[in-house]
KEDREN-732162 format. One record per residue (C-alpha): residue number from 1; residue in three letters; z, y, x. Coordinates in steps of 0.02 Angstrom, whole numbers. Layout:
<atoms>
i / aa / zz / yy / xx
NUM / ALA / Z / Y / X;
...
</atoms>
This chain:
<atoms>
i / aa / zz / yy / xx
1 / UNK / 4375 / 6024 / 5774;
2 / UNK / 4508 / 6185 / 5769;
3 / UNK / 4397 / 6249 / 5613;
4 / UNK / 4402 / 6078 / 5556;
5 / UNK / 4605 / 6059 / 5583;
6 / UNK / 4637 / 6226 / 5507;
7 / UNK / 4499 / 6204 / 5343;
8 / UNK / 4603 / 6022 / 5295;
9 / UNK / 4795 / 6067 / 5311;
10 / UNK / 4755 / 6212 / 5208;
11 / UNK / 4678 / 6092 / 5081;
12 / UNK / 4843 / 5991 / 5077;
13 / UNK / 4994 / 6112 / 5164;
14 / UNK / 4972 / 6270 / 5052;
15 / UNK / 5146 / 6334 / 5017;
16 / UNK / 5235 / 6177 / 5076;
17 / UNK / 5434 / 6181 / 5093;
18 / UNK / 5472 / 6153 / 5285;
19 / UNK / 5565 / 5998 / 5321;
20 / UNK / 5734 / 5947 / 5332;
21 / UNK / 5757 / 5819 / 5436;
22 / UNK / 5943 / 5752 / 5483;
23 / UNK / 5962 / 5723 / 5659;
24 / UNK / 6104 / 5593 / 5724;
25 / UNK / 6247 / 5665 / 5839;
26 / UNK / 6194 / 5524 / 5955;
27 / UNK / 6100 / 5564 / 6128;
28 / UNK / 5997 / 5477 / 6214;
29 / UNK / 6058 / 5365 / 6374;
30 / UNK / 5879 / 5313 / 6460;
31 / UNK / 5754 / 5413 / 6497;
32 / UNK / 5586 / 5351 / 6467;
33 / UNK / 5646 / 5241 / 6355;
34 / UNK / 5675 / 5273 / 6155;
35 / UNK / 5805 / 5173 / 6097;
36 / UNK / 5831 / 5170 / 5877;
37 / UNK / 5926 / 5343 / 5820;
38 / UNK / 5945 / 5442 / 5979;
39 / UNK / 5865 / 5587 / 6009;
40 / UNK / 5764 / 5590 / 6167;
41 / UNK / 5716 / 5779 / 6226;
42 / UNK / 5599 / 5800 / 6336;
43 / UNK / 5459 / 5951 / 6413;
44 / UNK / 5266 / 5981 / 6404;
45 / UNK / 5196 / 6082 / 6520;
46 / UNK / 5025 / 6153 / 6531;
47 / UNK / 4900 / 6020 / 6533;
48 / UNK / 5036 / 5881 / 6569;
49 / UNK / 5095 / 5775 / 6401;
50 / UNK / 5242 / 5659 / 6424;
51 / UNK / 5266 / 5475 / 6376;
52 / UNK / 5396 / 5352 / 6307;
53 / UNK / 5398 / 5188 / 6289;
54 / UNK / 5484 / 5061 / 6146;
55 / UNK / 5474 / 4898 / 6117;
56 / UNK / 5464 / 4830 / 5944;
57 / UNK / 5427 / 4653 / 5869;
58 / UNK / 5268 / 4624 / 5747;
59 / UNK / 5289 / 4680 / 5557;
60 / UNK / 5427 / 4789 / 5628;
61 / UNK / 5441 / 4948 / 5534;
62 / UNK / 5493 / 5140 / 5597;
63 / UNK / 5448 / 5309 / 5602;
64 / UNK / 5455 / 5457 / 5729;
65 / UNK / 5478 / 5619 / 5720;
66 / UNK / 5449 / 5746 / 5836;
67 / UNK / 5492 / 5932 / 5850;
68 / UNK / 5477 / 6090 / 5963;
69 / UNK / 5630 / 6168 / 5999;
70 / UNK / 5567 / 6290 / 6147;
71 / UNK / 5419 / 6380 / 6182;
72 / UNK / 5267 / 6396 / 6067;
73 / UNK / 5232 / 6223 / 6078;
74 / UNK / 5143 / 6122 / 5944;
75 / UNK / 5185 / 5978 / 5969;
76 / UNK / 5049 / 5813 / 5926;
77 / UNK / 5109 / 5631 / 5943;
78 / UNK / 5035 / 5478 / 5966;
79 / UNK / 5073 / 5272 / 6009;
80 / UNK / 4968 / 5172 / 6107;
81 / UNK / 4969 / 4990 / 6153;
82 / UNK / 5018 / 4916 / 6334;
83 / UNK / 4848 / 4881 / 6359;
84 / UNK / 4802 / 5067 / 6325;
85 / UNK / 4738 / 5069 / 6144;
86 / UNK / 4776 / 5204 / 6033;
87 / UNK / 4841 / 5152 / 5865;
88 / UNK / 4885 / 5292 / 5771;
89 / UNK / 4914 / 5494 / 5796;
90 / UNK / 4989 / 5643 / 5714;
91 / UNK / 5000 / 5806 / 5742;
92 / UNK / 5050 / 5942 / 5587;
93 / UNK / 5175 / 5866 / 5438;
94 / UNK / 5195 / 6008 / 5367;
95 / UNK / 5059 / 6177 / 5413;
96 / UNK / 5100 / 6310 / 5438;
97 / UNK / 5277 / 6295 / 5385;
98 / UNK / 5325 / 6161 / 5483;
99 / UNK / 5212 / 6084 / 5658;
100 / UNK / 5339 / 5932 / 5666;
101 / UNK / 5237 / 5777 / 5719;
102 / UNK / 5289 / 5642 / 5614;
103 / UNK / 5232 / 5447 / 5591;
104 / UNK / 5331 / 5388 / 5439;
105 / UNK / 5337 / 5195 / 5386;
106 / UNK / 5237 / 5143 / 5526;
107 / UNK / 5211 / 4935 / 5524;
108 / UNK / 5162 / 4864 / 5720;
109 / UNK / 5062 / 4738 / 5715;
110 / UNK / 5111 / 4627 / 5858;
111 / UNK / 5270 / 4604 / 5968;
112 / UNK / 5235 / 4719 / 6128;
113 / UNK / 5315 / 4890 / 6239;
114 / UNK / 5232 / 5051 / 6167;
115 / UNK / 5209 / 5193 / 6250;
116 / UNK / 5217 / 5384 / 6128;
117 / UNK / 5149 / 5515 / 6223;
118 / UNK / 5195 / 5689 / 6172;
119 / UNK / 5067 / 5854 / 6195;
120 / UNK / 5031 / 6017 / 6155;
121 / UNK / 4894 / 6052 / 6010;
122 / UNK / 4781 / 6209 / 6073;
123 / UNK / 4870 / 6216 / 6272;
124 / UNK / 5030 / 6270 / 6181;
125 / UNK / 5207 / 6221 / 6299;
126 / UNK / 5382 / 6190 / 6268;
127 / UNK / 5520 / 6079 / 6235;
128 / UNK / 5567 / 5954 / 6096;
129 / UNK / 5651 / 5804 / 6039;
130 / UNK / 5593 / 5657 / 5966;
131 / UNK / 5687 / 5504 / 5885;
132 / UNK / 5644 / 5354 / 5823;
133 / UNK / 5721 / 5302 / 5670;
134 / UNK / 5697 / 5113 / 5581;
135 / UNK / 5615 / 5123 / 5421;
136 / UNK / 5583 / 5297 / 5330;
137 / UNK / 5582 / 5453 / 5398;
138 / UNK / 5729 / 5542 / 5337;
139 / UNK / 5905 / 5485 / 5415;
140 / UNK / 6025 / 5471 / 5238;
141 / UNK / 6137 / 5384 / 5305;
142 / UNK / 6233 / 5332 / 5458;
143 / UNK / 6422 / 5211 / 5427;
144 / UNK / 6475 / 5157 / 5603;
145 / UNK / 6637 / 5111 / 5511;
146 / UNK / 6751 / 5194 / 5632;
147 / UNK / 6891 / 5256 / 5495;
148 / UNK / 6862 / 5374 / 5328;
149 / UNK / 6823 / 5297 / 5175;
150 / UNK / 6855 / 5139 / 5132;
151 / UNK / 6751 / 5024 / 5060;
152 / UNK / 6802 / 4928 / 4917;
153 / UNK / 6803 / 4721 / 4848;
154 / UNK / 6728 / 4700 / 4696;
155 / UNK / 6789 / 4509 / 4725;
156 / UNK / 6973 / 4449 / 4707;
157 / UNK / 7058 / 4393 / 4840;
158 / UNK / 6932 / 4485 / 4973;
159 / UNK / 6996 / 4620 / 5075;
160 / UNK / 6897 / 4721 / 5162;
161 / UNK / 6960 / 4779 / 5337;
162 / UNK / 6890 / 4919 / 5485;
163 / UNK / 6927 / 4834 / 5641;
164 / UNK / 6888 / 4872 / 5810;
165 / UNK / 6721 / 4976 / 5744;
166 / UNK / 6679 / 4851 / 5629;
167 / UNK / 6698 / 4800 / 5439;
168 / UNK / 6772 / 4639 / 5433;
169 / UNK / 6807 / 4500 / 5285;
170 / UNK / 6844 / 4333 / 5283;
171 / UNK / 6850 / 4193 / 5129;
172 / UNK / 6939 / 4016 / 5133;
173 / UNK / 6884 / 3892 / 5004;
174 / UNK / 6764 / 3800 / 4929;
175 / UNK / 6619 / 3885 / 4863;
176 / UNK / 6675 / 4061 / 4861;
177 / UNK / 6582 / 4222 / 4879;
178 / UNK / 6632 / 4401 / 4924;
179 / UNK / 6558 / 4575 / 4899;
180 / UNK / 6612 / 4728 / 4949;
181 / UNK / 6530 / 4910 / 4910;
182 / UNK / 6507 / 5063 / 4991;
183 / UNK / 6631 / 5209 / 4980;
184 / UNK / 6613 / 5318 / 4852;
185 / UNK / 6500 / 5370 / 4689;
186 / UNK / 6347 / 5428 / 4778;
187 / UNK / 6194 / 5308 / 4722;
188 / UNK / 6075 / 5246 / 4811;
189 / UNK / 5916 / 5326 / 4811;
190 / UNK / 5776 / 5233 / 4701;
191 / UNK / 5686 / 5215 / 4874;
192 / UNK / 5752 / 5164 / 5041;
193 / UNK / 5747 / 5082 / 5209;
194 / UNK / 5935 / 4984 / 5234;
195 / UNK / 5982 / 4905 / 5402;
196 / UNK / 6152 / 4841 / 5455;
197 / UNK / 6197 / 4717 / 5619;
198 / UNK / 6288 / 4567 / 5555;
199 / UNK / 6433 / 4443 / 5687;
200 / UNK / 6500 / 4270 / 5613;
201 / UNK / 6637 / 4276 / 5691;
202 / UNK / 6739 / 4117 / 5612;
203 / UNK / 6631 / 3988 / 5518;
204 / UNK / 6699 / 3802 / 5521;
205 / UNK / 6578 / 3707 / 5409;
206 / UNK / 6422 / 3827 / 5388;
207 / UNK / 6414 / 4012 / 5329;
208 / UNK / 6318 / 4131 / 5230;
209 / UNK / 6305 / 4300 / 5272;
210 / UNK / 6249 / 4445 / 5123;
211 / UNK / 6178 / 4598 / 5106;
212 / UNK / 6162 / 4697 / 4909;
213 / UNK / 6068 / 4825 / 4855;
214 / UNK / 6081 / 4894 / 4677;
215 / UNK / 6265 / 4842 / 4654;
216 / UNK / 6373 / 4920 / 4497;
217 / UNK / 6537 / 4912 / 4473;
218 / UNK / 6513 / 4788 / 4319;
219 / UNK / 6469 / 4677 / 4460;
220 / UNK / 6290 / 4661 / 4449;
221 / UNK / 6173 / 4663 / 4604;
222 / UNK / 6026 / 4618 / 4693;
223 / UNK / 6102 / 4487 / 4842;
224 / UNK / 5982 / 4439 / 5010;
225 / UNK / 6071 / 4316 / 5075;
226 / UNK / 6058 / 4237 / 5261;
227 / UNK / 6115 / 4031 / 5285;
228 / UNK / 6187 / 3966 / 5442;
229 / UNK / 6026 / 3837 / 5420;
230 / UNK / 5919 / 3973 / 5467;
231 / UNK / 5850 / 4013 / 5284;
232 / UNK / 5852 / 4150 / 5175;
233 / UNK / 5861 / 4189 / 4983;
234 / UNK / 5880 / 4328 / 4866;
235 / UNK / 5953 / 4299 / 4711;
236 / UNK / 6026 / 4422 / 4553;
237 / UNK / 6178 / 4432 / 4493;
238 / UNK / 6262 / 4489 / 4320;
239 / UNK / 6405 / 4481 / 4235;
240 / UNK / 6333 / 4324 / 4138;
241 / UNK / 6301 / 4241 / 4326;
242 / UNK / 6194 / 4200 / 4449;
243 / UNK / 6010 / 4194 / 4453;
244 / UNK / 5873 / 4132 / 4594;
245 / UNK / 5739 / 4250 / 4630;
246 / UNK / 5672 / 4169 / 4785;
247 / UNK / 5738 / 3990 / 4844;
248 / UNK / 5817 / 3948 / 5015;
249 / UNK / 5658 / 3950 / 5112;
250 / UNK / 5660 / 3932 / 5306;
251 / UNK / 5571 / 4052 / 5438;
252 / UNK / 5535 / 4080 / 5618;
253 / UNK / 5608 / 4227 / 5670;
254 / UNK / 5793 / 4163 / 5598;
255 / UNK / 5859 / 4033 / 5742;
256 / UNK / 5984 / 3936 / 5653;
257 / UNK / 6194 / 3954 / 5677;
258 / UNK / 6141 / 4128 / 5766;
259 / UNK / 6285 / 4224 / 5700;
260 / UNK / 6211 / 4379 / 5797;
261 / UNK / 6084 / 4472 / 5708;
262 / UNK / 5989 / 4622 / 5627;
263 / UNK / 5977 / 4625 / 5419;
264 / UNK / 5830 / 4761 / 5335;
265 / UNK / 5792 / 4785 / 5174;
266 / UNK / 5683 / 4891 / 5094;
267 / UNK / 5691 / 4970 / 4954;
268 / UNK / 5551 / 5045 / 4859;
269 / UNK / 5551 / 5016 / 4641;
270 / UNK / 5537 / 4847 / 4582;
271 / UNK / 5480 / 4761 / 4753;
272 / UNK / 5610 / 4738 / 4927;
273 / UNK / 5544 / 4680 / 5105;
274 / UNK / 5655 / 4602 / 5180;
275 / UNK / 5687 / 4609 / 5377;
276 / UNK / 5788 / 4471 / 5505;
277 / UNK / 5791 / 4578 / 5663;
278 / UNK / 5661 / 4669 / 5654;
279 / UNK / 5545 / 4554 / 5569;
280 / UNK / 5482 / 4544 / 5397;
281 / UNK / 5535 / 4360 / 5341;
282 / UNK / 5472 / 4394 / 5134;
283 / UNK / 5438 / 4485 / 5001;
284 / UNK / 5512 / 4493 / 4803;
285 / UNK / 5479 / 4582 / 4673;
286 / UNK / 5595 / 4595 / 4520;
287 / UNK / 5634 / 4720 / 4391;
288 / UNK / 5774 / 4665 / 4311;
289 / UNK / 5914 / 4790 / 4371;
290 / UNK / 5869 / 4987 / 4365;
291 / UNK / 5857 / 5090 / 4521;
292 / UNK / 6024 / 5147 / 4563;
293 / UNK / 6184 / 5062 / 4627;
294 / UNK / 6237 / 5054 / 4763;
295 / UNK / 6238 / 4973 / 4958;
296 / UNK / 6335 / 4830 / 4950;
297 / UNK / 6391 / 4711 / 5111;
298 / UNK / 6475 / 4495 / 5075;
299 / UNK / 6461 / 4324 / 5129;
300 / UNK / 6482 / 4145 / 5046;
301 / UNK / 6587 / 3972 / 5108;
302 / UNK / 6521 / 3815 / 5118;
303 / UNK / 6558 / 3653 / 4999;
304 / UNK / 6674 / 3600 / 5086;
305 / UNK / 6858 / 3626 / 5030;
306 / UNK / 6950 / 3687 / 5182;
307 / UNK / 6787 / 3817 / 5205;
308 / UNK / 6834 / 3974 / 5311;
309 / UNK / 6721 / 4122 / 5335;
310 / UNK / 6718 / 4288 / 5421;
311 / UNK / 6599 / 4388 / 5447;
312 / UNK / 6600 / 4579 / 5543;
313 / UNK / 6457 / 4714 / 5512;
314 / UNK / 6417 / 4861 / 5620;
315 / UNK / 6305 / 5008 / 5600;
316 / UNK / 6251 / 5017 / 5419;
317 / UNK / 6079 / 5146 / 5446;
318 / UNK / 5998 / 5193 / 5282;
319 / UNK / 5838 / 5296 / 5284;
320 / UNK / 5734 / 5375 / 5160;
321 / UNK / 5560 / 5471 / 5138;
322 / UNK / 5526 / 5622 / 5216;
323 / UNK / 5484 / 5763 / 5047;
324 / UNK / 5377 / 5912 / 5060;
325 / UNK / 5364 / 6030 / 4912;
326 / UNK / 5423 / 5869 / 4805;
327 / UNK / 5282 / 5744 / 4843;
328 / UNK / 5298 / 5621 / 4978;
329 / UNK / 5218 / 5668 / 5126;
330 / UNK / 5042 / 5629 / 5157;
331 / UNK / 4987 / 5538 / 5326;
332 / UNK / 4849 / 5609 / 5443;
333 / UNK / 4840 / 5451 / 5478;
334 / UNK / 4841 / 5279 / 5426;
335 / UNK / 4801 / 5101 / 5548;
336 / UNK / 4669 / 4986 / 5467;
337 / UNK / 4671 / 4803 / 5451;
338 / UNK / 4639 / 4645 / 5305;
339 / UNK / 4641 / 4715 / 5128;
340 / UNK / 4827 / 4654 / 5114;
341 / UNK / 4891 / 4760 / 5281;
342 / UNK / 4799 / 4917 / 5219;
343 / UNK / 4854 / 4900 / 5038;
344 / UNK / 5054 / 4866 / 5129;
345 / UNK / 5042 / 4996 / 5234;
346 / UNK / 4989 / 5134 / 5092;
347 / UNK / 5142 / 5079 / 4991;
348 / UNK / 5269 / 5082 / 5139;
349 / UNK / 5207 / 5268 / 5180;
350 / UNK / 5233 / 5328 / 5003;
351 / UNK / 5017 / 5356 / 4941;
352 / UNK / 5030 / 5231 / 4829;
353 / UNK / 5153 / 5159 / 4695;
354 / UNK / 5255 / 4978 / 4727;
355 / UNK / 5221 / 4846 / 4642;
356 / UNK / 5007 / 4827 / 4591;
357 / UNK / 4913 / 4687 / 4653;
358 / UNK / 4741 / 4634 / 4742;
359 / UNK / 4641 / 4655 / 4595;
360 / UNK / 4467 / 4637 / 4687;
361 / UNK / 4388 / 4574 / 4847;
362 / UNK / 4202 / 4575 / 4903;
363 / UNK / 4204 / 4504 / 5116;
364 / UNK / 3993 / 4559 / 5107;
365 / UNK / 3888 / 4664 / 4996;
366 / UNK / 3721 / 4764 / 5036;
367 / UNK / 3633 / 4913 / 4929;
368 / UNK / 3445 / 4975 / 4982;
369 / UNK / 3350 / 5138 / 4924;
370 / UNK / 3183 / 5199 / 4957;
371 / UNK / 3158 / 5374 / 4881;
372 / UNK / 3294 / 5516 / 4862;
373 / UNK / 3440 / 5489 / 4796;
374 / UNK / 3597 / 5382 / 4749;
375 / UNK / 3563 / 5206 / 4713;
376 / UNK / 3747 / 5105 / 4665;
377 / UNK / 3786 / 4908 / 4654;
378 / UNK / 3927 / 4877 / 4540;
379 / UNK / 4052 / 4743 / 4570;
380 / UNK / 4180 / 4667 / 4480;
381 / UNK / 4069 / 4628 / 4323;
382 / UNK / 4125 / 4753 / 4201;
383 / UNK / 4313 / 4763 / 4274;
384 / UNK / 4381 / 4949 / 4252;
385 / UNK / 4526 / 5038 / 4341;
386 / UNK / 4596 / 5229 / 4319;
387 / UNK / 4756 / 5198 / 4466;
388 / UNK / 4681 / 5118 / 4626;
389 / UNK / 4651 / 5108 / 4789;
390 / UNK / 4480 / 5071 / 4876;
391 / UNK / 4410 / 5007 / 5054;
392 / UNK / 4283 / 4954 / 5145;
393 / UNK / 4182 / 4959 / 5300;
394 / UNK / 3985 / 5004 / 5307;
395 / UNK / 3867 / 5025 / 5431;
396 / UNK / 3651 / 5068 / 5383;
397 / UNK / 3502 / 5047 / 5413;
398 / UNK / 3357 / 5172 / 5403;
399 / UNK / 3171 / 5125 / 5404;
400 / UNK / 3151 / 5289 / 5523;
401 / UNK / 3240 / 5457 / 5546;
402 / UNK / 3327 / 5579 / 5407;
403 / UNK / 3470 / 5612 / 5350;
404 / UNK / 3558 / 5455 / 5237;
405 / UNK / 3720 / 5388 / 5184;
406 / UNK / 3827 / 5267 / 5125;
407 / UNK / 3975 / 5253 / 4994;
408 / UNK / 4077 / 5185 / 4884;
409 / UNK / 4098 / 5227 / 4687;
410 / UNK / 4258 / 5246 / 4564;
411 / UNK / 4297 / 5271 / 4375;
412 / UNK / 4110 / 5261 / 4343;
413 / UNK / 4064 / 5266 / 4144;
414 / UNK / 3868 / 5280 / 4157;
415 / UNK / 3727 / 5320 / 4295;
416 / UNK / 3775 / 5502 / 4280;
417 / UNK / 3972 / 5506 / 4284;
418 / UNK / 4057 / 5443 / 4423;
419 / UNK / 4148 / 5472 / 4587;
420 / UNK / 4065 / 5470 / 4760;
421 / UNK / 4142 / 5446 / 4938;
422 / UNK / 4032 / 5430 / 5081;
423 / UNK / 3993 / 5457 / 5252;
424 / UNK / 3840 / 5479 / 5336;
425 / UNK / 3785 / 5432 / 5491;
426 / UNK / 3781 / 5631 / 5568;
427 / UNK / 3980 / 5609 / 5561;
428 / UNK / 3998 / 5701 / 5402;
429 / UNK / 4103 / 5654 / 5262;
430 / UNK / 4119 / 5711 / 5061;
431 / UNK / 4168 / 5659 / 4903;
432 / UNK / 4126 / 5722 / 4722;
433 / UNK / 4099 / 5683 / 4546;
434 / UNK / 3948 / 5686 / 4473;
435 / UNK / 3925 / 5733 / 4285;
436 / UNK / 3749 / 5728 / 4213;
437 / UNK / 3632 / 5785 / 4365;
438 / UNK / 3743 / 5877 / 4454;
439 / UNK / 3878 / 5852 / 4592;
440 / UNK / 4040 / 5949 / 4560;
441 / UNK / 4097 / 6034 / 4751;
442 / UNK / 4242 / 5929 / 4808;
443 / UNK / 4262 / 5883 / 4984;
444 / UNK / 4158 / 5925 / 5126;
445 / UNK / 4199 / 5886 / 5299;
446 / UNK / 4119 / 5857 / 5489;
447 / UNK / 4155 / 5738 / 5632;
448 / UNK / 4036 / 5766 / 5771;
449 / UNK / 4144 / 5678 / 5895;
450 / UNK / 4091 / 5514 / 5804;
451 / UNK / 4019 / 5400 / 5895;
452 / UNK / 3964 / 5192 / 5840;
453 / UNK / 3877 / 5108 / 5692;
454 / UNK / 4007 / 5083 / 5587;
455 / UNK / 4136 / 5195 / 5487;
456 / UNK / 4300 / 5157 / 5384;
457 / UNK / 4330 / 5241 / 5212;
458 / UNK / 4463 / 5236 / 5104;
459 / UNK / 4477 / 5326 / 4934;
460 / UNK / 4639 / 5318 / 4811;
461 / UNK / 4627 / 5376 / 4650;
462 / UNK / 4800 / 5423 / 4563;
463 / UNK / 4849 / 5507 / 4406;
464 / UNK / 4707 / 5664 / 4416;
465 / UNK / 4703 / 5660 / 4608;
466 / UNK / 4585 / 5602 / 4726;
467 / UNK / 4645 / 5560 / 4917;
468 / UNK / 4494 / 5508 / 5048;
469 / UNK / 4510 / 5439 / 5227;
470 / UNK / 4383 / 5424 / 5342;
471 / UNK / 4405 / 5308 / 5512;
472 / UNK / 4585 / 5298 / 5438;
473 / UNK / 4600 / 5516 / 5432;
474 / UNK / 4647 / 5612 / 5297;
475 / UNK / 4524 / 5728 / 5274;
476 / UNK / 4562 / 5802 / 5110;
477 / UNK / 4599 / 5789 / 4919;
478 / UNK / 4526 / 5834 / 4756;
479 / UNK / 4552 / 5863 / 4575;
480 / UNK / 4480 / 5698 / 4504;
481 / UNK / 4543 / 5680 / 4294;
482 / UNK / 4601 / 5524 / 4214;
483 / UNK / 4492 / 5399 / 4172;
484 / UNK / 4468 / 5213 / 4193;
485 / UNK / 4320 / 5140 / 4252;
486 / UNK / 4195 / 5051 / 4371;
487 / UNK / 4186 / 5030 / 4553;
488 / UNK / 4052 / 4992 / 4670;
489 / UNK / 3947 / 5037 / 4834;
490 / UNK / 3830 / 5172 / 4855;
491 / UNK / 3676 / 5235 / 4949;
492 / UNK / 3632 / 5389 / 4962;
493 / UNK / 3466 / 5454 / 5031;
494 / UNK / 3458 / 5648 / 5069;
495 / UNK / 3280 / 5657 / 5097;
496 / UNK / 3117 / 5509 / 5053;
497 / UNK / 3166 / 5387 / 5188;
498 / UNK / 3233 / 5198 / 5179;
499 / UNK / 3390 / 5148 / 5188;
500 / UNK / 3499 / 4997 / 5182;
501 / UNK / 3678 / 4973 / 5166;
502 / UNK / 3788 / 4861 / 5233;
503 / UNK / 3969 / 4841 / 5167;
504 / UNK / 4086 / 4723 / 5245;
505 / UNK / 4265 / 4677 / 5137;
506 / UNK / 4260 / 4814 / 5012;
507 / UNK / 4439 / 4797 / 4905;
508 / UNK / 4531 / 4879 / 4777;
509 / UNK / 4711 / 4868 / 4753;
510 / UNK / 4759 / 4927 / 4555;
511 / UNK / 4920 / 4977 / 4469;
512 / UNK / 4983 / 5032 / 4308;
513 / UNK / 5055 / 5213 / 4291;
514 / UNK / 5040 / 5360 / 4358;
</atoms>
């Protein structure tokens, strides 16, 4: 396993730059329990890993960064459920220049108390820090509203006030909407996660609190609204007026007239994910306003002529992706699930662009072959794809002993021109481009610790590169020149035997562009 690890990491990280990960000043206050944005310190001794616990709600999006501070420690991080089931792990984020362990943008599947365990790879020991972040893996902004640069209003009659470590806003009158914009001239990133704590201080006839993205001085912005009745709305505002992108929608997480809560927003190109107290409450896609702009905070009064609303905000935090050598960090492991959950995981972790669509799902299929070679089953009735993510779970049955495998086909032109990825019953895996009678050298490896009777394959073809995951673990990448082609399932016989491969939940996610 050590040799395989070194080989695979050289494939992806040759020439990587060291990670630049911002660490906040706050200190961990509860030993053994991780808190958001509080650095915890620990030490791994020989054969003695250390564990921390943290609580999360279902669909909450979190990142974890573990960095060595002393000794020769090469940290490995692992997250498990309260039942002891391992969800995900990571070793080196950017080997060999940085051996930090990073789990970025993972989505917790259920409300639970999780355990994060840190150990040393290969018997290494030493001190470390662990940081839990909301959303993505780099802390880019942390405004506690304790003073300094002043937020400014885009609304006449609305004056932002810094008081008691909070930003307070208030309006009085019928159907008044107010927005304040963060200070400075720096535009927000194209992709970021932002969250803010909200407290409704005063409301005599209903209230609305707002969290804005891509705010510009001309009054253009997107706005997430939370209403006292327990509903959310998403609108686009321009100098010409307001456009409703998602009208008022209830969600079980939003309890009516709850006046203290946390709002989160994941912004990724034209896609917006909304979180309430950590729980995903909705999604909207819209590209009318270009990327950039700044973050805003707001409030709105009700229809009553005497409506009076006061809202204060605290702890605005912004996180952005971890970049290595100009590219998003490639996760070493993914969590598997339904096709839609897997597609969401790939988007949140930067493996595919935001947007796109589920272009194909096949619940069950099978392919048989009785001689050496490859037999393909085309899927999608002539559909072709260039950029795609494709996954399936597969099992096989062989008539007698011999080496055989099951796989996925992408970018197929005909019977002698296609890309094949596969796994076999010995634990080996591979990816290669067939042109004519031969297969070009691509990805090959072995997982000798493999046990069980099923495997999961995930391939991602974006532009001229193919990335391969086997059983949720990244195993390498190879060139795959841009072309449209069909997809399918495949059975591979390396010997003259009879083999049947069964495929469960084959899916294809497709998007435009590179």
